[in-house]
N, CA, C, O and the ligand as a Tripos MOL2 file, in Angstrom:
@<TRIPOS>MOLECULE
protein
  305   303    77     0     0
PROTEIN
NO_CHARGES

@<TRIPOS>ATOM
      1 N         -86.5980  -73.0980  139.1020 N.3       1 MET1
      2 CA        -87.0980  -73.8680  140.2390 C.3       1 MET1
      3 C         -88.6140  -73.7300  140.3450 C.2       1 MET1
      4 O         -89.1200  -72.6180  140.5000 O.2       1 MET1
      5 N         -89.3310  -74.8220  140.2650 N.am      2 ARG2
      6 CA        -90.7880  -74.7340  140.3390 C.3       2 ARG2
      7 C         -91.2240  -75.0220  141.7700 C.2       2 ARG2
      8 O         -91.0150  -76.1210  142.2850 O.2       2 ARG2
      9 N         -91.8240  -74.0390  142.3980 N.am      3 ILE3
     10 CA        -92.3430  -74.2060  143.7510 C.3       3 ILE3
     11 C         -93.8480  -73.9920  143.6960 C.2       3 ILE3
     12 O         -94.3190  -72.8960  143.3890 O.2       3 ILE3
     13 N         -94.5930  -75.0420  143.9950 N.am      4 GLU4
     14 CA        -96.0450  -74.9740  143.9060 C.3       4 GLU4
     15 C         -96.4440  -74.4340  142.5410 C.2       4 GLU4
     16 O         -96.1650  -75.0790  141.5310 O.2       4 GLU4
     17 N         -97.0890  -73.2720  142.4760 N.am      5 SER5
     18 CA        -97.5960  -72.8320  141.1820 C.3       5 SER5
     19 C         -96.6830  -71.8430  140.4720 C.2       5 SER5
     20 O         -96.9800  -71.4470  139.3450 O.2       5 SER5
     21 N         -95.5880  -71.4330  141.0890 N.am      6 GLY6
     22 CA        -94.7720  -70.3990  140.4720 C.3       6 GLY6
     23 C         -93.2950  -70.7440  140.4660 C.2       6 GLY6
     24 O         -92.8630  -71.7560  141.0170 O.2       6 GLY6
     25 N         -92.5370  -69.8660  139.8230 N.am      7 TRP7
     26 CA        -91.0940  -70.0330  139.7700 C.3       7 TRP7
     27 C         -90.4400  -69.0060  140.6710 C.2       7 TRP7
     28 O         -90.8990  -67.8690  140.7760 O.2       7 TRP7
     29 N         -89.3670  -69.4160  141.3140 N.am      8 ARG8
     30 CA        -88.5780  -68.4500  142.0570 C.3       8 ARG8
     31 C         -87.1160  -68.8590  141.9750 C.2       8 ARG8
     32 O         -86.7990  -70.0470  141.9010 O.2       8 ARG8
     33 N         -86.2320  -67.8770  141.9890 N.am      9 PRO9
     34 CA        -84.8050  -68.1950  141.9650 C.3       9 PRO9
     35 C         -84.3370  -68.7060  143.3190 C.2       9 PRO9
     36 O         -84.7450  -68.1890  144.3590 O.2       9 PRO9
     37 N         -83.4930  -69.7050  143.3050 N.am     10 VAL10
     38 CA        -82.9250  -70.2130  144.5420 C.3      10 VAL10
     39 C         -81.4400  -70.4580  144.3290 C.2      10 VAL10
     40 O         -80.9790  -70.6030  143.1970 O.2      10 VAL10
     41 N         -80.7130  -70.5010  145.4060 N.am     11 SER11
     42 CA        -79.2970  -70.8120  145.3040 C.3      11 SER11
     43 C         -79.1120  -72.2980  145.0820 C.2      11 SER11
     44 O         -80.0310  -73.0870  145.3020 O.2      11 SER11
     45 N         -77.9260  -72.6780  144.6470 N.am     12 LEU12
     46 CA        -77.6610  -74.0980  144.4450 C.3      12 LEU12
     47 C         -77.7650  -74.8640  145.7500 C.2      12 LEU12
     48 O         -78.2280  -76.0040  145.7750 O.2      12 LEU12
     49 N         -77.3330  -74.2330  146.8360 N.am     13 ASP13
     50 CA        -77.4350  -74.8900  148.1350 C.3      13 ASP13
     51 C         -78.8840  -75.1750  148.4940 C.2      13 ASP13
     52 O         -79.2260  -76.2750  148.9270 O.2      13 ASP13
     53 N         -79.7260  -74.1700  148.3080 N.am     14 GLU14
     54 CA        -81.1480  -74.3520  148.5710 C.3      14 GLU14
     55 C         -81.7260  -75.4330  147.6770 C.2      14 GLU14
     56 O         -82.5150  -76.2700  148.1150 O.2      14 GLU14
     57 N         -81.3170  -75.4000  146.4190 N.am     15 ALA15
     58 CA        -81.8470  -76.3520  145.4580 C.3      15 ALA15
     59 C         -81.5640  -77.7850  145.9060 C.2      15 ALA15
     60 O         -82.4230  -78.6610  145.8000 O.2      15 ALA15
     61 N         -80.3720  -78.0070  146.3980 N.am     16 VAL16
     62 CA        -79.9880  -79.3570  146.7930 C.3      16 VAL16
     63 C         -80.6040  -79.7430  148.1300 C.2      16 VAL16
     64 O         -81.1210  -80.8500  148.2850 O.2      16 VAL16
     65 N         -80.5480  -78.8270  149.0980 N.am     17 SER17
     66 CA        -80.9340  -79.2090  150.4480 C.3      17 SER17
     67 C         -82.4380  -79.1860  150.6620 C.2      17 SER17
     68 O         -82.9610  -79.9920  151.4310 O.2      17 SER17
     69 N         -83.1390  -78.2850  150.0030 N.am     18 ARG18
     70 CA        -84.5670  -78.1230  150.2720 C.3      18 ARG18
     71 C         -85.4550  -78.6130  149.1460 C.2      18 ARG18
     72 O         -86.5800  -79.0530  149.3800 O.2      18 ARG18
     73 N         -84.9490  -78.5390  147.9190 N.am     19 TYR19
     74 CA        -85.8180  -78.8050  146.7810 C.3      19 TYR19
     75 C         -85.1960  -79.8490  145.8600 C.2      19 TYR19
     76 O         -85.2430  -79.7230  144.6360 O.2      19 TYR19
     77 N         -84.6200  -80.8670  146.4600 N.am     20 ALA20
     78 CA        -83.8630  -81.8330  145.6730 C.3      20 ALA20
     79 C         -84.7110  -82.5240  144.6160 C.2      20 ALA20
     80 O         -84.1960  -82.9220  143.5710 O.2      20 ALA20
     81 N         -85.9910  -82.6670  144.8760 N.am     21 THR21
     82 CA        -86.8340  -83.3970  143.9270 C.3      21 THR21
     83 C         -87.6730  -82.4790  143.0480 C.2      21 THR21
     84 O         -88.4210  -82.9570  142.1950 O.2      21 THR21
     85 N         -87.5590  -81.1700  143.2450 N.am     22 ALA22
     86 CA        -88.3620  -80.2380  142.4530 C.3      22 ALA22
     87 C         -87.7870  -80.1100  141.0460 C.2      22 ALA22
     88 O         -86.6050  -80.3640  140.8140 O.2      22 ALA22
     89 N         -88.6380  -79.7170  140.1260 N.am     23 VAL23
     90 CA        -88.1850  -79.4600  138.7690 C.3      23 VAL23
     91 C         -87.4020  -78.1550  138.7430 C.2      23 VAL23
     92 O         -87.8580  -77.1420  139.2730 O.2      23 VAL23
     93 N         -86.2260  -78.1790  138.1270 N.am     24 LYS24
     94 CA        -85.3830  -76.9960  138.0700 C.3      24 LYS24
     95 C         -85.1660  -76.6000  136.6140 C.2      24 LYS24
     96 O         -85.0550  -77.4490  135.7290 O.2      24 LYS24
     97 N         -85.1090  -75.2950  136.3900 N.am     25 ARG25
     98 CA        -84.8250  -74.8370  135.0410 C.3      25 ARG25
     99 C         -83.7060  -73.8110  135.0760 C.2      25 ARG25
    100 O         -83.4530  -73.1530  136.0850 O.2      25 ARG25
    101 N         -83.0530  -73.7060  133.9390 N.am     26 CYS26
    102 CA        -81.9530  -72.7620  133.8090 C.3      26 CYS26
    103 C         -82.4980  -71.3320  133.8030 C.2      26 CYS26
    104 O         -83.4680  -71.0560  133.0980 O.2      26 CYS26
    105 N         -81.8950  -70.4100  134.5770 N.am     27 PRO27
    106 CA        -82.3810  -69.0260  134.5970 C.3      27 PRO27
    107 C         -82.1730  -68.3060  133.2770 C.2      27 PRO27
    108 O         -82.8320  -67.2980  133.0220 O.2      27 PRO27
    109 N         -81.2880  -68.7900  132.4410 N.am     28 ALA28
    110 CA        -81.0080  -68.1030  131.1870 C.3      28 ALA28
    111 C         -81.8470  -68.6560  130.0320 C.2      28 ALA28
    112 O         -82.5120  -67.8920  129.3330 O.2      28 ALA28
    113 N         -81.8220  -69.9540  129.8300 N.am     29 CYS29
    114 CA        -82.4790  -70.5150  128.6440 C.3      29 CYS29
    115 C         -83.7570  -71.2750  128.9840 C.2      29 CYS29
    116 O         -84.5000  -71.6630  128.0820 O.2      29 CYS29
    117 N         -84.0230  -71.4910  130.2680 N.am     30 HIS30
    118 CA        -85.2380  -72.1630  130.7320 C.3      30 HIS30
    119 C         -85.2710  -73.6440  130.4000 C.2      30 HIS30
    120 O         -86.3170  -74.2830  130.5180 O.2      30 HIS30
    121 N         -84.1520  -74.1910  129.9920 N.am     31 GLY31
    122 CA        -84.0870  -75.6320  129.7920 C.3      31 GLY31
    123 C         -84.0490  -76.3510  131.1360 C.2      31 GLY31
    124 O         -83.6990  -75.7560  132.1560 O.2      31 GLY31
    125 N         -84.4040  -77.6130  131.1310 N.am     32 ARG32
    126 CA        -84.3950  -78.3600  132.3770 C.3      32 ARG32
    127 C         -82.9560  -78.6740  132.7880 C.2      32 ARG32
    128 O         -82.1300  -79.0580  131.9610 O.2      32 ARG32
    129 N         -82.6760  -78.5050  134.0750 N.am     33 VAL33
    130 CA        -81.3270  -78.7290  134.5760 C.3      33 VAL33
    131 C         -81.3760  -79.6280  135.8080 C.2      33 VAL33
    132 O         -82.4170  -79.7980  136.4420 O.2      33 VAL33
    133 N         -80.2270  -80.1890  136.1190 N.am     34 SER34
    134 CA        -80.0780  -80.9100  137.3680 C.3      34 SER34
    135 C         -78.8640  -80.3710  138.0970 C.2      34 SER34
    136 O         -77.9530  -79.8140  137.4840 O.2      34 SER34
    137 N         -78.8570  -80.5400  139.4090 N.am     35 ILE35
    138 CA        -77.7430  -80.0560  140.2150 C.3      35 ILE35
    139 C         -76.8370  -81.2410  140.5370 C.2      35 ILE35
    140 O         -77.2690  -82.2420  141.1090 O.2      35 ILE35
    141 N         -75.5890  -81.1010  140.1600 N.am     36 ASN36
    142 CA        -74.6130  -82.1570  140.4260 C.3      36 ASN36
    143 C         -73.5670  -81.6690  141.4000 C.2      36 ASN36
    144 O         -73.4330  -80.4680  141.6350 O.2      36 ASN36
    145 N         -72.8370  -82.5900  141.9570 N.am     37 GLY37
    146 CA        -71.7040  -82.1980  142.7720 C.3      37 GLY37
    147 C         -71.6980  -82.8780  144.1190 C.2      37 GLY37
    148 O         -72.5640  -83.6930  144.4340 O.2      37 GLY37
    149 N         -70.6980  -82.5230  144.9070 N.am     38 SER38
    150 CA        -70.5470  -83.1050  146.2270 C.3      38 SER38
    151 C         -71.5940  -82.5850  147.1850 C.2      38 SER38
    152 O         -71.9940  -81.4220  147.1150 O.2      38 SER38
    153 N         -72.0330  -83.4410  148.0720 N.am     39 TYR39
    154 CA        -73.0040  -83.0400  149.0800 C.3      39 TYR39
    155 C         -72.3520  -82.9750  150.4560 C.2      39 TYR39
    156 O         -73.0380  -83.0150  151.4770 O.2      39 TYR39
    157 N         -71.0400  -82.8760  150.4760 N.am     40 SER40
    158 CA        -70.3370  -82.9830  151.7480 C.3      40 SER40
    159 C         -70.2590  -81.6710  152.5010 C.2      40 SER40
    160 O         -69.8700  -81.6670  153.6680 O.2      40 SER40
    161 N         -70.6120  -80.5620  151.8810 N.am     41 GLY41
    162 CA        -70.5350  -79.3020  152.6000 C.3      41 GLY41
    163 C         -71.2620  -78.2090  151.8610 C.2      41 GLY41
    164 O         -71.5310  -78.3530  150.6690 O.2      41 GLY41
    165 N         -71.5900  -77.1200  152.5290 N.am     42 PRO42
    166 CA        -72.3220  -76.0170  151.9030 C.3      42 PRO42
    167 C         -71.5430  -75.3930  150.7560 C.2      42 PRO42
    168 O         -70.3970  -74.9780  150.9300 O.2      42 PRO42
    169 N         -72.1510  -75.3290  149.6080 N.am     43 GLY43
    170 CA        -71.5330  -74.6560  148.4790 C.3      43 GLY43
    171 C         -70.3160  -75.3470  147.9120 C.2      43 GLY43
    172 O         -69.5630  -74.7400  147.1500 O.2      43 GLY43
    173 N         -70.1060  -76.5960  148.2610 N.am     44 PHE44
    174 CA        -68.8830  -77.2710  147.8400 C.3      44 PHE44
    175 C         -69.1150  -78.0910  146.5800 C.2      44 PHE44
    176 O         -69.8360  -79.0880  146.5950 O.2      44 PHE44
    177 N         -68.4940  -77.6540  145.4930 N.am     45 GLY45
    178 CA        -68.4390  -78.4750  144.2940 C.3      45 GLY45
    179 C         -69.7550  -78.6690  143.5650 C.2      45 GLY45
    180 O         -69.8750  -79.5870  142.7540 O.2      45 GLY45
    181 N         -70.7370  -77.8350  143.8300 N.am     46 LYS46
    182 CA        -72.0050  -78.0230  143.1350 C.3      46 LYS46
    183 C         -71.9830  -77.2990  141.7920 C.2      46 LYS46
    184 O         -71.3490  -76.2560  141.6340 O.2      46 LYS46
    185 N         -72.6860  -77.8780  140.8450 N.am     47 SER47
    186 CA        -72.8050  -77.2190  139.5660 C.3      47 SER47
    187 C         -74.1450  -77.5710  138.9360 C.2      47 SER47
    188 O         -74.7610  -78.5890  139.2520 O.2      47 SER47
    189 N         -74.5690  -76.7010  138.0430 N.am     48 MET48
    190 CA        -75.8340  -76.9130  137.3630 C.3      48 MET48
    191 C         -75.5590  -77.5120  135.9930 C.2      48 MET48
    192 O         -74.7270  -77.0000  135.2440 O.2      48 MET48
    193 N         -76.2470  -78.5840  135.6680 N.am     49 THR49
    194 CA        -76.0230  -79.2520  134.3960 C.3      49 THR49
    195 C         -77.3280  -79.3440  133.6260 C.2      49 THR49
    196 O         -78.3550  -79.7670  134.1580 O.2      49 THR49
    197 N         -77.2710  -78.9380  132.3490 N.am     50 HIS50
    198 CA        -78.4630  -79.0560  131.5220 C.3      50 HIS50
    199 C         -78.7320  -80.5100  131.1960 C.2      50 HIS50
    200 O         -77.8190  -81.2730  130.8820 O.2      50 HIS50
    201 N         -80.0000  -80.8800  131.2750 N.am     51 ARG51
    202 CA        -80.3660  -82.2500  130.9210 C.3      51 ARG51
    203 C         -80.0580  -82.5170  129.4510 C.2      51 ARG51
    204 O         -79.6790  -83.6310  129.0880 O.2      51 ARG51
    205 N         -80.2160  -81.5210  128.6230 N.am     52 ARG52
    206 CA        -79.8870  -81.6670  127.2160 C.3      52 ARG52
    207 C         -79.0510  -80.4700  126.7810 C.2      52 ARG52
    208 O         -79.3980  -79.3270  127.0780 O.2      52 ARG52
    209 N         -77.9620  -80.7260  126.0840 N.am     53 ALA53
    210 CA        -77.0760  -79.6520  125.6590 C.3      53 ALA53
    211 C         -77.8210  -78.6700  124.7620 C.2      53 ALA53
    212 O         -78.7100  -79.0490  123.9990 O.2      53 ALA53
    213 N         -77.4360  -77.3970  124.8710 N.am     54 HIS54
    214 CA        -78.1470  -76.3480  124.1600 C.3      54 HIS54
    215 C         -77.1610  -75.2340  123.8410 C.2      54 HIS54
    216 O         -76.5450  -74.6720  124.7460 O.2      54 HIS54
    217 N         -77.0060  -74.9130  122.5700 N.am     55 GLY55
    218 CA        -75.9940  -73.9590  122.1460 C.3      55 GLY55
    219 C         -76.3370  -72.5130  122.4030 C.2      55 GLY55
    220 O         -75.4850  -71.6430  122.2240 O.2      55 GLY55
    221 N         -77.5710  -72.2220  122.8220 N.am     56 GLY56
    222 CA        -77.9810  -70.8270  123.0170 C.3      56 GLY56
    223 C         -77.9560  -70.3810  124.4550 C.2      56 GLY56
    224 O         -78.5380  -69.3500  124.7910 O.2      56 GLY56
    225 N         -77.2860  -71.1440  125.3250 N.am     57 CYS57
    226 CA        -77.2840  -70.7990  126.7410 C.3      57 CYS57
    227 C         -75.9580  -70.1910  127.1610 C.2      57 CYS57
    228 O         -74.9360  -70.8770  127.1390 O.2      57 CYS57
    229 N         -75.9490  -68.9030  127.5470 N.am     58 PRO58
    230 CA        -74.6980  -68.2450  127.9370 C.3      58 PRO58
    231 C         -74.1300  -68.7680  129.2410 C.2      58 PRO58
    232 O         -72.9780  -68.4770  129.5650 O.2      58 PRO58
    233 N         -74.9080  -69.5350  130.0020 N.am     59 LEU59
    234 CA        -74.3900  -70.1110  131.2400 C.3      59 LEU59
    235 C         -73.6210  -71.4070  130.9910 C.2      59 LEU59
    236 O         -73.1050  -72.0230  131.9230 O.2      59 LEU59
    237 N         -73.5520  -71.8020  129.7580 N.am     60 LYS60
    238 CA        -72.8720  -73.0490  129.4080 C.3      60 LYS60
    239 C         -71.7680  -72.7390  128.4040 C.2      60 LYS60
    240 O         -71.9290  -72.9970  127.2110 O.2      60 LYS60
    241 N         -70.6480  -72.1890  128.8720 N.am     61 PRO61
    242 CA        -69.6000  -71.7200  127.9560 C.3      61 PRO61
    243 C         -69.0810  -72.8030  127.0240 C.2      61 PRO61
    244 O         -68.6350  -72.5060  125.9150 O.2      61 PRO61
    245 N         -69.1340  -74.0560  127.4650 N.am     62 ASP62
    246 CA        -68.5980  -75.1320  126.6350 C.3      62 ASP62
    247 C         -69.3420  -75.2750  125.3150 C.2      62 ASP62
    248 O         -68.7470  -75.5940  124.2860 O.2      62 ASP62
    249 N         -70.6400  -75.0360  125.3550 N.am     63 THR63
    250 CA        -71.4450  -75.2640  124.1590 C.3      63 THR63
    251 C         -72.0810  -73.9940  123.6170 C.2      63 THR63
    252 O         -72.7760  -74.0340  122.6020 O.2      63 THR63
    253 N         -71.8510  -72.8680  124.2820 N.am     64 TYR64
    254 CA        -72.5120  -71.6240  123.8770 C.3      64 TYR64
    255 C         -72.0750  -71.1980  122.4820 C.2      64 TYR64
    256 O         -70.8830  -71.1420  122.1820 O.2      64 TYR64
    257 N         -73.0520  -70.9000  121.6360 N.am     65 SER65
    258 CA        -72.7570  -70.5660  120.2460 C.3      65 SER65
    259 C         -72.4720  -69.0880  120.0550 C.2      65 SER65
    260 O         -71.9980  -68.6890  118.9910 O.2      65 SER65
    261 N         -72.7510  -68.2570  121.0680 N.am     66 GLY66
    262 CA        -72.5740  -66.8210  120.9450 C.3      66 GLY66
    263 C         -73.8830  -66.0870  120.7520 C.2      66 GLY66
    264 O         -73.9380  -64.8640  120.8800 O.2      66 GLY66
    265 N         -74.9330  -66.8200  120.4460 N.am     67 MET67
    266 CA        -76.2480  -66.2180  120.2590 C.3      67 MET67
    267 C         -77.2150  -66.7770  121.2940 C.2      67 MET67
    268 O         -77.6140  -67.9370  121.1940 O.2      67 MET67
    269 N         -77.6000  -65.9750  122.2880 N.am     68 PRO68
    270 CA        -78.5130  -66.4890  123.3120 C.3      68 PRO68
    271 C         -79.8860  -66.8050  122.7310 C.2      68 PRO68
    272 O         -80.4340  -66.0340  121.9430 O.2      68 PRO68
    273 N         -80.4310  -67.9450  123.1310 N.am     69 SER69
    274 CA        -81.7820  -68.2970  122.6930 C.3      69 SER69
    275 C         -82.3790  -69.2420  123.7220 C.2      69 SER69
    276 O         -81.6540  -69.8590  124.5030 O.2      69 SER69
    277 N         -83.6940  -69.3510  123.7220 N.am     70 LEU70
    278 CA        -84.3390  -70.2580  124.6580 C.3      70 LEU70
    279 C         -84.0750  -71.7110  124.2650 C.2      70 LEU70
    280 O         -83.8730  -72.0400  123.0960 O.2      70 LEU70
    281 N         -84.0850  -72.5440  125.2630 N.am     71 HIS71
    282 CA        -83.8880  -73.9660  125.0390 C.3      71 HIS71
    283 C         -85.0430  -74.5400  124.2180 C.2      71 HIS71
    284 O         -86.1920  -74.1440  124.4160 O.2      71 HIS71
    285 N         -84.7560  -75.4670  123.3000 N.am     72 PRO72
    286 CA        -85.8450  -76.0560  122.4970 C.3      72 PRO72
    287 C         -86.8770  -76.7920  123.3500 C.2      72 PRO72
    288 O         -88.0280  -76.9550  122.9470 O.2      72 PRO72
    289 N         -86.4490  -77.2330  124.5340 N.am     73 LEU73
    290 CA        -87.3780  -77.9190  125.4310 C.3      73 LEU73
    291 C         -87.6050  -77.0820  126.6950 C.2      73 LEU73
    292 O         -87.7080  -77.6220  127.7970 O.2      73 LEU73
    293 N         -87.6790  -75.7650  126.5210 N.am     74 ALA74
    294 CA        -87.8070  -74.8670  127.6560 C.3      74 ALA74
    295 C         -89.0530  -75.1820  128.4820 C.2      74 ALA74
    296 O         -90.1110  -75.4980  127.9380 O.2      74 ALA74
    297 N         -88.9100  -75.0920  129.7800 N.am     75 ILE75
    298 CA        -90.0390  -75.2710  130.7020 C.3      75 ILE75
    299 C         -90.6580  -73.8990  130.9470 C.2      75 ILE75
    300 O         -89.9390  -72.9340  131.2060 O.2      75 ILE75
    301 N         -91.9600  -73.8050  130.8690 N.am     76 SER76
    302 CA        -92.6080  -72.5130  131.1270 C.3      76 SER76
    303 C         -93.5710  -72.6270  132.2830 C.2      76 SER76
    304 O         -94.2130  -71.6440  132.6520 O.2      76 SER76
    305 ZN        -79.3510  -72.7680  130.1390 Zn       77 ZN77
@<TRIPOS>BOND
     1     1     2 1
     2     2     3 1
     3     3     4 2
     4     3     5 am
     5     5     6 1
     6     6     7 1
     7     7     8 2
     8     7     9 am
     9     9    10 1
    10    10    11 1
    11    11    12 2
    12    11    13 am
    13    13    14 1
    14    14    15 1
    15    15    16 2
    16    15    17 am
    17    17    18 1
    18    18    19 1
    19    19    20 2
    20    19    21 am
    21    21    22 1
    22    22    23 1
    23    23    24 2
    24    23    25 am
    25    25    26 1
    26    26    27 1
    27    27    28 2
    28    27    29 am
    29    29    30 1
    30    30    31 1
    31    31    32 2
    32    31    33 am
    33    33    34 1
    34    34    35 1
    35    35    36 2
    36    35    37 am
    37    37    38 1
    38    38    39 1
    39    39    40 2
    40    39    41 am
    41    41    42 1
    42    42    43 1
    43    43    44 2
    44    43    45 am
    45    45    46 1
    46    46    47 1
    47    47    48 2
    48    47    49 am
    49    49    50 1
    50    50    51 1
    51    51    52 2
    52    51    53 am
    53    53    54 1
    54    54    55 1
    55    55    56 2
    56    55    57 am
    57    57    58 1
    58    58    59 1
    59    59    60 2
    60    59    61 am
    61    61    62 1
    62    62    63 1
    63    63    64 2
    64    63    65 am
    65    65    66 1
    66    66    67 1
    67    67    68 2
    68    67    69 am
    69    69    70 1
    70    70    71 1
    71    71    72 2
    72    71    73 am
    73    73    74 1
    74    74    75 1
    75    75    76 2
    76    75    77 am
    77    77    78 1
    78    78    79 1
    79    79    80 2
    80    79    81 am
    81    81    82 1
    82    82    83 1
    83    83    84 2
    84    83    85 am
    85    85    86 1
    86    86    87 1
    87    87    88 2
    88    87    89 am
    89    89    90 1
    90    90    91 1
    91    91    92 2
    92    91    93 am
    93    93    94 1
    94    94    95 1
    95    95    96 2
    96    95    97 am
    97    97    98 1
    98    98    99 1
    99    99   100 2
   100    99   101 am
   101   101   102 1
   102   102   103 1
   103   103   104 2
   104   103   105 am
   105   105   106 1
   106   106   107 1
   107   107   108 2
   108   107   109 am
   109   109   110 1
   110   110   111 1
   111   111   112 2
   112   111   113 am
   113   113   114 1
   114   114   115 1
   115   115   116 2
   116   115   117 am
   117   117   118 1
   118   118   119 1
   119   119   120 2
   120   119   121 am
   121   121   122 1
   122   122   123 1
   123   123   124 2
   124   123   125 am
   125   125   126 1
   126   126   127 1
   127   127   128 2
   128   127   129 am
   129   129   130 1
   130   130   131 1
   131   131   132 2
   132   131   133 am
   133   133   134 1
   134   134   135 1
   135   135   136 2
   136   135   137 am
   137   137   138 1
   138   138   139 1
   139   139   140 2
   140   139   141 am
   141   141   142 1
   142   142   143 1
   143   143   144 2
   144   143   145 am
   145   145   146 1
   146   146   147 1
   147   147   148 2
   148   147   149 am
   149   149   150 1
   150   150   151 1
   151   151   152 2
   152   151   153 am
   153   153   154 1
   154   154   155 1
   155   155   156 2
   156   155   157 am
   157   157   158 1
   158   158   159 1
   159   159   160 2
   160   159   161 am
   161   161   162 1
   162   162   163 1
   163   163   164 2
   164   163   165 am
   165   165   166 1
   166   166   167 1
   167   167   168 2
   168   167   169 am
   169   169   170 1
   170   170   171 1
   171   171   172 2
   172   171   173 am
   173   173   174 1
   174   174   175 1
   175   175   176 2
   176   175   177 am
   177   177   178 1
   178   178   179 1
   179   179   180 2
   180   179   181 am
   181   181   182 1
   182   182   183 1
   183   183   184 2
   184   183   185 am
   185   185   186 1
   186   186   187 1
   187   187   188 2
   188   187   189 am
   189   189   190 1
   190   190   191 1
   191   191   192 2
   192   191   193 am
   193   193   194 1
   194   194   195 1
   195   195   196 2
   196   195   197 am
   197   197   198 1
   198   198   199 1
   199   199   200 2
   200   199   201 am
   201   201   202 1
   202   202   203 1
   203   203   204 2
   204   203   205 am
   205   205   206 1
   206   206   207 1
   207   207   208 2
   208   207   209 am
   209   209   210 1
   210   210   211 1
   211   211   212 2
   212   211   213 am
   213   213   214 1
   214   214   215 1
   215   215   216 2
   216   215   217 am
   217   217   218 1
   218   218   219 1
   219   219   220 2
   220   219   221 am
   221   221   222 1
   222   222   223 1
   223   223   224 2
   224   223   225 am
   225   225   226 1
   226   226   227 1
   227   227   228 2
   228   227   229 am
   229   229   230 1
   230   230   231 1
   231   231   232 2
   232   231   233 am
   233   233   234 1
   234   234   235 1
   235   235   236 2
   236   235   237 am
   237   237   238 1
   238   238   239 1
   239   239   240 2
   240   239   241 am
   241   241   242 1
   242   242   243 1
   243   243   244 2
   244   243   245 am
   245   245   246 1
   246   246   247 1
   247   247   248 2
   248   247   249 am
   249   249   250 1
   250   250   251 1
   251   251   252 2
   252   251   253 am
   253   253   254 1
   254   254   255 1
   255   255   256 2
   256   255   257 am
   257   257   258 1
   258   258   259 1
   259   259   260 2
   260   259   261 am
   261   261   262 1
   262   262   263 1
   263   263   264 2
   264   263   265 am
   265   265   266 1
   266   266   267 1
   267   267   268 2
   268   267   269 am
   269   269   270 1
   270   270   271 1
   271   271   272 2
   272   271   273 am
   273   273   274 1
   274   274   275 1
   275   275   276 2
   276   275   277 am
   277   277   278 1
   278   278   279 1
   279   279   280 2
   280   279   281 am
   281   281   282 1
   282   282   283 1
   283   283   284 2
   284   283   285 am
   285   285   286 1
   286   286   287 1
   287   287   288 2
   288   287   289 am
   289   289   290 1
   290   290   291 1
   291   291   292 2
   292   291   293 am
   293   293   294 1
   294   294   295 1
   295   295   296 2
   296   295   297 am
   297   297   298 1
   298   298   299 1
   299   299   300 2
   300   299   301 am
   301   301   302 1
   302   302   303 1
   303   303   304 2
@<TRIPOS>SUBSTRUCTURE
     1 MET1         2 RESIDUE 1 A MET
     2 ARG2         6 RESIDUE 1 A ARG
     3 ILE3        10 RESIDUE 1 A ILE
     4 GLU4        14 RESIDUE 1 A GLU
     5 SER5        18 RESIDUE 1 A SER
     6 GLY6        22 RESIDUE 1 A GLY
     7 TRP7        26 RESIDUE 1 A TRP
     8 ARG8        30 RESIDUE 1 A ARG
     9 PRO9        34 RESIDUE 1 A PRO
    10 VAL10       38 RESIDUE 1 A VAL
    11 SER11       42 RESIDUE 1 A SER
    12 LEU12       46 RESIDUE 1 A LEU
    13 ASP13       50 RESIDUE 1 A ASP
    14 GLU14       54 RESIDUE 1 A GLU
    15 ALA15       58 RESIDUE 1 A ALA
    16 VAL16       62 RESIDUE 1 A VAL
    17 SER17       66 RESIDUE 1 A SER
    18 ARG18       70 RESIDUE 1 A ARG
    19 TYR19       74 RESIDUE 1 A TYR
    20 ALA20       78 RESIDUE 1 A ALA
    21 THR21       82 RESIDUE 1 A THR
    22 ALA22       86 RESIDUE 1 A ALA
    23 VAL23       90 RESIDUE 1 A VAL
    24 LYS24       94 RESIDUE 1 A LYS
    25 ARG25       98 RESIDUE 1 A ARG
    26 CYS26      102 RESIDUE 1 A CYS
    27 PRO27      106 RESIDUE 1 A PRO
    28 ALA28      110 RESIDUE 1 A ALA
    29 CYS29      114 RESIDUE 1 A CYS
    30 HIS30      118 RESIDUE 1 A HIS
    31 GLY31      122 RESIDUE 1 A GLY
    32 ARG32      126 RESIDUE 1 A ARG
    33 VAL33      130 RESIDUE 1 A VAL
    34 SER34      134 RESIDUE 1 A SER
    35 ILE35      138 RESIDUE 1 A ILE
    36 ASN36      142 RESIDUE 1 A ASN
    37 GLY37      146 RESIDUE 1 A GLY
    38 SER38      150 RESIDUE 1 A SER
    39 TYR39      154 RESIDUE 1 A TYR
    40 SER40      158 RESIDUE 1 A SER
    41 GLY41      162 RESIDUE 1 A GLY
    42 PRO42      166 RESIDUE 1 A PRO
    43 GLY43      170 RESIDUE 1 A GLY
    44 PHE44      174 RESIDUE 1 A PHE
    45 GLY45      178 RESIDUE 1 A GLY
    46 LYS46      182 RESIDUE 1 A LYS
    47 SER47      186 RESIDUE 1 A SER
    48 MET48      190 RESIDUE 1 A MET
    49 THR49      194 RESIDUE 1 A THR
    50 HIS50      198 RESIDUE 1 A HIS
    51 ARG51      202 RESIDUE 1 A ARG
    52 ARG52      206 RESIDUE 1 A ARG
    53 ALA53      210 RESIDUE 1 A ALA
    54 HIS54      214 RESIDUE 1 A HIS
    55 GLY55      218 RESIDUE 1 A GLY
    56 GLY56      222 RESIDUE 1 A GLY
    57 CYS57      226 RESIDUE 1 A CYS
    58 PRO58      230 RESIDUE 1 A PRO
    59 LEU59      234 RESIDUE 1 A LEU
    60 LYS60      238 RESIDUE 1 A LYS
    61 PRO61      242 RESIDUE 1 A PRO
    62 ASP62      246 RESIDUE 1 A ASP
    63 THR63      250 RESIDUE 1 A THR
    64 TYR64      254 RESIDUE 1 A TYR
    65 SER65      258 RESIDUE 1 A SER
    66 GLY66      262 RESIDUE 1 A GLY
    67 MET67      266 RESIDUE 1 A MET
    68 PRO68      270 RESIDUE 1 A PRO
    69 SER69      274 RESIDUE 1 A SER
    70 LEU70      278 RESIDUE 1 A LEU
    71 HIS71      282 RESIDUE 1 A HIS
    72 PRO72      286 RESIDUE 1 A PRO
    73 LEU73      290 RESIDUE 1 A LEU
    74 ALA74      294 RESIDUE 1 A ALA
    75 ILE75      298 RESIDUE 1 A ILE
    76 SER76      302 RESIDUE 1 A SER
    77 ZN77       305 GROUP 0 **** ****
């Protein structure tokens, strides 16, 4: 999550309600992510989705290769 000049961790709820338009990155691989899901209630059905699939991200079990690595398009 990019806030002004620095990064800070935020919850998914915060990300959606307060920083919906801010640039978000994955805490593990630093790839760009977006927050998807229902907006009907706090913490309901939200999930983080990588803009581009990346096999080195342990937060993405579907595509994780077993070897953690930074995203090829990591945001710094
Ligand atoms: Zn990731």
